[in-house]
C-alpha positions as CSV (number, residue, x, y, z in Angstrom):
1,M,0.0,0.0,0.0
2,S,1.4,3.4,-1.0
3,T,-0.1,6.8,-0.8
4,L,1.3,10.2,-1.7
5,H,1.1,13.1,0.8
6,K,2.3,16.6,0.9
7,I,4.5,18.0,3.7
8,Q,2.6,20.8,5.3
9,R,3.7,23.9,7.2
10,S,6.1,23.1,10.1
11,F,7.0,19.9,8.2
12,Q,3.8,18.1,9.4
13,I,2.4,15.1,7.6
14,T,-1.0,13.5,8.2
15,I,-0.8,9.7,8.6
16,P,-3.6,8.1,6.6
17,A,-6.4,6.5,8.7
18,D,-5.8,3.0,7.3
19,V,-2.1,3.2,8.2
20,R,-2.9,4.5,11.7
21,K,-5.3,1.6,12.2
22,K,-2.9,-1.1,11.0
23,A,0.0,0.4,13.1
24,R,-2.4,0.9,16.1
25,L,-1.4,4.5,16.4
26,N,-3.2,6.9,18.7
27,V,-3.0,10.6,19.5
28,G,-0.1,11.1,21.9
29,D,1.8,8.0,21.0
30,L,5.6,8.2,20.6
31,V,7.3,7.3,17.4
32,D,10.9,6.9,16.4
33,F,12.2,8.1,13.0
34,E,15.1,6.2,11.4
35,V,16.6,7.3,8.1
36,T,17.4,4.2,6.0
37,E,18.8,3.6,2.6
38,D,15.3,3.2,1.2
39,G,13.7,6.2,3.0
40,I,12.3,7.0,6.5
41,L,11.1,4.3,8.8
42,I,8.6,5.4,11.5
43,K,8.4,3.0,14.5
44,P,5.9,3.2,17.3
45,Q,7.6,3.3,20.7
46,E,6.6,2.5,24.3
47,T,8.0,4.0,27.4
48,I,9.0,1.9,30.3
49,D,9.1,3.2,33.9
50,R,12.7,3.3,35.0
51,S,11.8,1.1,38.0
52,Q,10.7,-1.6,35.6
53,A,13.5,-1.3,33.1
54,W,15.4,-4.3,34.6
55,F,12.7,-6.7,33.3
56,W,13.4,-5.7,29.7
57,S,17.2,-6.0,29.9
58,E,18.8,-8.5,27.5
59,Q,20.1,-10.6,30.4
60,W,16.7,-10.8,32.2
61,Q,14.9,-11.7,29.0
62,A,17.4,-14.4,28.2
63,E,16.8,-15.9,31.7
64,E,13.0,-15.6,31.3
65,K,13.3,-17.6,28.0
66,K,15.2,-20.4,29.9
67,V,12.6,-20.5,32.6
68,Q,9.8,-20.7,30.1
69,E,11.6,-23.6,28.4
70,D,11.9,-25.4,31.8
71,I,8.2,-24.9,32.5
72,K,7.3,-26.1,29.0
73,K,9.4,-29.3,29.5
74,G,8.1,-30.0,33.0
75,R,11.4,-29.3,34.7
76,V,9.7,-27.5,37.6
77,K,8.1,-28.5,40.9
78,R,5.2,-26.8,42.5
79,V,4.9,-26.4,46.3
80,D,2.0,-25.2,48.4
81,N,3.8,-23.2,51.0
82,A,7.2,-21.8,52.1
83,D,7.9,-24.8,54.4
84,E,7.6,-27.2,51.4
85,L,9.8,-24.9,49.4
86,F,12.6,-24.9,51.9
87,K,12.4,-28.6,52.4
88,E,12.7,-29.0,48.6
89,L,15.6,-26.6,48.4
90,N,17.5,-28.3,51.3
91,R,17.1,-31.8,49.6
92,K,19.4,-30.7,46.8
């Protein structure tokens, strides 16, 4: 899909409604502009509260992936309370 639009005063461009819907863009959303060999790439962005940024670090996400694999393969044990947890930990 391609549409031609004119750059307006203050270098503003209106994003066509069908593009906004497909990209799930709303008023107030943040976007990143990247100049590429082929043109300009506009990427929607999310902000993360600084206190939650650790969760999105590469290291944390890599460990999350390992845990999800363990869960998927049944390499986990469920306990009902802290006493059972400590007994299980002390067995190893």
